[in-house]
Backbone as a ProteinNet text record, in pm:
[ID]
protein_1_A
[PRIMARY]
MISIIMGKKGTGKTKYLVDHVNTAVKDEQGTLVFISKDNRLMYDLKSSVRYIITEEFSIDNYDMFYGFVSGIIANNFDTSNIFIDSIWKIVAEGEEEFDKFIAAIEKLESKWNINFTIAISAEKELAPEYIKKYLVEL
[TERTIARY]
-502.2	-479.7	-358.4	-368.9	-256.2	-202.1	-74.3	-10.1	102.3	109.3	223.5	301.6	432.7	534.8	584	582.2	628.8	709.3	821	901	1017.2	1085.2	1207.9	1324.8	1427	1537.8	1590.1	1611.1	1658.9	1536.7	1428.1	1309.7	1286.1	1343	1325.2	1235.8	1211.4	1104.9	1170.9	1303.6	1359.8	1372.7	1416.2	1413.9	1258.8	1160.2	1036.7	990.4	1018.3	971.4	1046.2	1176.4	1242.4	1190.8	1160.8	1086.8	965.1	882.3	747.8	750.9	842.9	848.3	898.8	1003.8	1040.7	934.9	857.9	742.8	635	624.4	500.9	553.6	675.1	718.7	674	668.4	616.9	467.7	401.7	244.8	173.7	243.3	167.2	193.1	92.9	99	156.2	127.5	150.5	296	333.9	444.5	459.5	571.3	604.7	711.7	684.5	755.9	805.6	946.8	1014.8	1073.1	1032.7	1065.3	1149.2	1262.8	1367.4	1442.2	1486.7	1575.2	1720.3	1772.4	1893.4	1895.5	2007.5	2001	2061.7	2056.4	2123.5	2055.9	1921	1858.9	1841.3	1900.5	1881.3	1916.5	2016.4	2077	2010.2	1909.4	1844.8	1712	1664.7	1547.6	1567.2	1453.9	1466.8	1469.2	1534.9	1559.4	1432.1	1336.8	1205.4	1135.4	1175.7	1107.1	1177.3	1081.1	1123.1	1179.9	1302.8	1350.7	1378.1	1310.4	1327	1405.1	1501	1566.4	1518.2	1464.9	1404.2	1490.8	1632.3	1707.6	1751.3	1723.6	1733.5	1634	1523.1	1417.3	1379.3	1441.7	1424.4	1284.9	1236.5	1094.9	1086.2	1006.8	1007.6	884.1	777.2	641.2	550.3	466	362	296.3	261.9	195.2	293.1	418.7	506.8	521.2	536.7	536.9	421.5	291.3	177.5	179	225.7	236.5	337.2	448.6	542.6	498.1	421.5	359.3	256.2	170.5	65.1	123.2	251.6	313.8	347.2	400.3	440.8	324.6	220.3	83.6	44.7	50.4	20.6	99.4	228.9	317.6	307.7	233.9	232.7	103.4	10.1	-136	-128.1	-39	-13.8	42.7	70	133.8	36.3	86.8	-2.2	38.9	178.8	225	332.6	312.2	403.6	463.2	596.6	649	742.8	716.8	795.5	876.2	1006.5	1088.9	1121.2	1096.3	1127.9	1074.7	937.6	881	916.5	922	953.5	1099.7	1185.2	1315.2	1309.7	1221.1	1212.2	1153.8	1055.1	973	1013.9	1058.8	1122.7	1027.5	898.4	799.4	788.9	843.2	839.7	690.2	652.5	521.3	405.6	464.4	366.7	291.4	149.3	84.9	75.5	128.6	113	-15.8	-100.2	-237.3	-322.1	-277.4	-333.2	-289.2	-157.7	-91.2	-165.9	-195.8	-255	-394.1	-471.8	-598	-597.3	-499.9	-482.7	-447.4	-354.3	-321.1	-443.7	-532.9	-654.3	-733.1	-735.6	-827.7	-745.5	-612.6	-537.2	-552.1	-549.5	-565.9	-692.2	-797.8	-944.4	-965.8	-911.5	-946.6	-866.4	-733.7	-628.1	-610	-671.5	-646.2	-503.2	-437.9	-281.4	-256.8	-180.6	-135.6	-30.6	-33	82.1	139.4	260.5	322	415	409.1	501	579.3	703	775.6	800.3	780	803.9	889	994	1102.1	1036.6	974	932.1	846	829.6	764.3	618.2	593.2	455	353.2	392.5	300.6	240.8	322.9	284	206.3	189	122.3	-16.3	-57.4	-196.7	-284.5	-423.7	-531.2	-531.3	-509	-511.8	-408.6	-291.6	-181.5	-220	-268.7	-297.7	-374.6	-473.4	-570.7	-500.6	-377.4	-296	-172.5	-140	-30.2	-18.4	93.8	127.2	213.9	191.5	282.2	401.8	501	630.1	645.7
720.5	768	856.2	959.3	1046.5	1026.2	1023.3	1003.2	1115.9	1189	1262.4	1232	1233.8	1193.8	1325.4	1354.8	1495.4	1489.7	1545.2	1563.3	1636.8	1676.6	1755.7	1650.9	1711	1633.3	1537.7	1413.2	1313.5	1241	1252.4	1182.4	1042.4	1003.8	880.3	886.5	995.3	1012.9	925.6	956.8	895	747.5	696.8	543.2	489.4	553.7	517	505	628	633.3	528.4	498.6	394.7	258.3	233.3	106.3	89.6	202.3	197.7	176.5	230.5	206.5	57.5	20.6	-113.6	-228.2	-197.3	-299.1	-288.9	-164.9	-144	-225	-235.1	-306.1	-465.6	-496.7	-638.6	-668.4	-551.6	-558.4	-497.3	-400.1	-330.3	-395.1	-381.9	-433.5	-327.6	-212.3	-105.5	-53.1	50.1	120.8	195.3	202.6	300.7	393.8	521.9	632.3	698	718.2	792.5	915.6	1045.6	1178.5	1226.9	1277	1329.2	1436	1543.3	1644.8	1591.2	1493.6	1427.9	1280.7	1217.2	1067	1004.5	1067.8	1017.7	881.9	852.8	738	639.6	667.8	580.4	421.2	417.5	252.7	201.7	278.1	209	161.2	200.2	144.6	20	-58.1	-166.5	-115.7	-190.6	-143.8	-134.6	-191.8	-169.1	-33.6	35.9	169.7	260	349	448.6	572.7	613.9	712.6	825.5	945.4	1064.8	1167.6	1233	1346.4	1473.5	1563.2	1689.7	1800.2	1801.2	1899.7	1933.7	1823.6	1841.7	1935.4	1943.8	2003	2162.6	2206	2349	2390.8	2311.2	2328.7	2439.9	2541.6	2670.9	2674	2629.2	2652	2524.3	2517.1	2404.9	2377.6	2474.8	2463.1	2379.3	2414	2336.8	2199.9	2163.2	2034.4	1954.2	2011.8	1948.8	1906	1998.9	1950.2	1841.3	1846.7	1738.4	1613.1	1600.4	1471	1430	1523.5	1481	1424.6	1485.1	1409.9	1274	1248.9	1119.1	1010.7	1055.2	982.5	965.9	1083.3	1055.7	969.7	964.4	884	715.7	702.3	571.1	553.9	513	488	372.4	309.5	182.3	234	370.3	420.7	400.8	334	303.7	374.7	423.7	482.7	591	720.4	832.1	869.8	838.7	884.6	1013.8	1119.2	1239.2	1254.2	1278.9	1304.2	1449.4	1497.2	1632	1748.1	1745.2	1818.4	1970.7	2019	2161.7	2197.1	2104.5	2125.9	2123.6	2037.7	2028.5	2163.5	2213.6	2319.1	2444.9	2524.9	2654.4	2729.5	2728.2	2798.1	2737.3	2623	2572.6	2540.7	2601	2582.1	2672.9	2777.4	2860.7	2789.3	2813.9	2747.2	2595.9	2537.7	2382.7	2337.2	2417.8	2371.8	2349.5	2432.4	2439.5	2307.5	2277.4	2155.5	2031.6	2024.2	1911.4	1890.7	2004.7	2003.4	1937.2	1977.1	1923.4	1768.7	1733.7	1605.3	1506.6	1566.7	1495.4	1461.4	1553.9	1510.2	1412.5	1422.2	1314.6	1188	1178.7	1058.8	992.9	1082	1014.1	969.6	1042.5	1011	896.1	880.8	781.4	675	687.4	574.2	567.3	659.5	661.8	693.1	614.6	653.1	747.9	857.5	944.5	948.1	934.3	942.6	1064.6	1167	1287.3	1306.1	1331	1347.7	1505.5	1557.7	1691.7	1720	1795.3	1810.9	1951.7	1928.1	2041.1	1968.9	2056.9	2001.5	1973.7	1851.7	1806	1873.4	1911.4	1978.4	2114.5	2177.8	2307.9	2283.2	2160.3	2140.2	2187.5	2264.2	2312.3	2199.3	2229	2130.7	2052.6	2125.9	2049.7	1940.8	1946.7	1846.8	1747.1	1798.3	1690.9	1586.5	1599	1484.8	1368.4	1418.1	1307.7	1266	1302.9	1261.2	1110.5	1064.2	926.1	924.2	832.7	834.2	738.1	783.3	718.9	606.2
711.1	843.4	847.5	934	955.7	1102.8	1099.7	1238.6	1246.2	1359.4	1379.2	1498.8	1485.4	1568.9	1617.7	1722.9	1783.3	1910.6	1922.2	2044.6	2000.3	2122.8	2102.5	2060.9	2023.4	1972.3	2072.5	2043	2139	2200	2163.9	2230.1	2166.3	2053.7	1988.3	1865	1830.6	1696.2	1590.5	1567.3	1428.2	1449.6	1556.3	1579.1	1567	1624	1602.6	1462.4	1396.3	1255.4	1155.2	1179.8	1104.8	1138.3	1270.1	1308.3	1231.8	1232.5	1182.7	1044.2	948.9	822.7	787.4	864.1	850.6	874.9	963.7	1004.9	902.8	859	724.9	612.3	598.8	468.5	470	586.4	604.5	596.1	628.9	653.6	526.7	456.7	352.9	208.5	122.7	-8.6	-101.2	-83.8	-161.4	-159.8	-232	-230.3	-101.1	-40.1	73.4	38.4	74.2	30.5	162.1	169.6	284.2	225.1	287.6	238.3	352.8	314.7	402.7	344.5	421.5	381.5	322.5	375.8	331.6	338.7	314.9	298.8	428.5	556.1	662	692.5	664.2	708.6	611.3	494.8	372.5	405.5	463.4	496.9	624.9	678.8	801.7	757.6	637.5	575.2	483	473.2	384.1	233.2	167.6	27.7	-48	-18.6	-100	-68.4	23.8	49.2	-52.9	-110	-204.2	-125.4	-118.7	-42.6	-122.5	-77.9	-177.3	-73.1	-133.1	-72.2	-126.5	-35.8	-77.7	-94.9	-35.7	-65.9	-204.5	-286.3	-437.2	-528.5	-437.8	-520.5	-461.4	-378	-326.8	-302.9	-193	-159.8	-53.7	-93.1	-1.1	80.3	38.9	118.1	90.4	179.1	207.2	50.9	-22.7	-151.6	-241.8	-243.6	-320.8	-266.8	-134.7	-81.4	-107.7	-103.9	-144.2	-281.4	-364.4	-514.7	-529.4	-453.3	-454.6	-403.5	-288.7	-251.2	-337.9	-410.7	-499.1	-621	-666.4	-788.3	-769.1	-629.9	-584.8	-607.5	-554.6	-564.4	-711.9	-798.6	-923.5	-1013.9	-967.3	-1029.2	-1013.5	-886.2	-854.5	-765.2	-822.8	-753.9	-641.9	-641.9	-563.7	-435.9	-403.9	-298.9	-167.4	-59	60.6	166.6	183.4	289.8	259.6	308.4	290.7	421.1	449.7	578	549.5	640.4	608.6	760.6	731	844.2	854.7	979.1	1004.7	911.1	898.6	792.7	794.3	929.2	947	918.7	893.3	828.4	687.4	624.9	476	427.8	481.2	433.8	484	416.3	477.6	577.7	549.5	625.3	763.9	793	922.2	965.5	1074.3	1136.2	1071.6	1013.6	947.9	835.9	838.8	717.2	731.7	839.4	853.4	869.4	923.2	940	810.2	705.6	581.2	503.5	528.7	461.9	522.4	657.5	704.4	659.6	649.7	582.7	445	364.4	233.7	228.8	326.8	341.8	381.3	462.1	507.7	377.5	295.5	160.7	83.9	61.6	-3.1	69.2	199.4	276.1	244.7	242.3	234.8	106.9	-2.8	-141.8	-193.5	-150.2	-209.8	-105.3	9.3	115.3	152.1	172.2	193.6	347.6	405	549.1	541.3	618.7	631	771.6	786.4	917.8	909.3	997.5	976.2	1108.2	1105.9	1230.7	1231.7	1354.1	1393.3	1502	1506	1599.6	1681.4	1784.2	1855	1976	2092.8	2211.1	2191.3	2213.5	2187.3	2271.8	2394.8	2493.1	2433.5	2351.2	2293.3	2151.2	2118.2	1983.5	1992.2	1870.2	1854.3	1848	1859.4	1856.5	1729	1619.8	1487.2	1467.2	1559.1	1546.1	1663.8	1763.2	1891.1	1853.3	1765.2	1726.9	1658	1593.2	1524.7	1597.1	1710.3	1785.4	1822.2	1811.9	1839.9	1956.2	2066.2	2160.5	2150.5	2168	2149.5	2255.5
[MASK]
++++++++++++++++++++++++++++++++++++++++++++++++++++++++++++++++++++++++++++++++++++++++++++++++++++++++++++++++++++++++++++++++++++++++++

């Protein structure tokens, strides 16, 4: 399943995401991975969550990020959930080419049965159709 949490800064996206991750720790059997640009949320998450800081990897575009996510899955076939905080801050392209990334993630999700939860800082009223079908209400 793919879920997108979208809203302007200050709308509770981060709190929702952290709560969602910590709840999933109790409910899921597999490995949970949290991907963020920096370590600011590291101590808000349960210690069993694999926390990955992307600023150490110089990710410039969605092809690179897709390869990064695929490498995480290849490294651990037990991955059940991948949470991505502020993806448009992680990937330099921002919203450009995001539709192609979502299409690629859809294939990973169906092949490997991995849940993806992605946070985006932007007005959800302006979301394109390919994002709207995955939006989660806060």
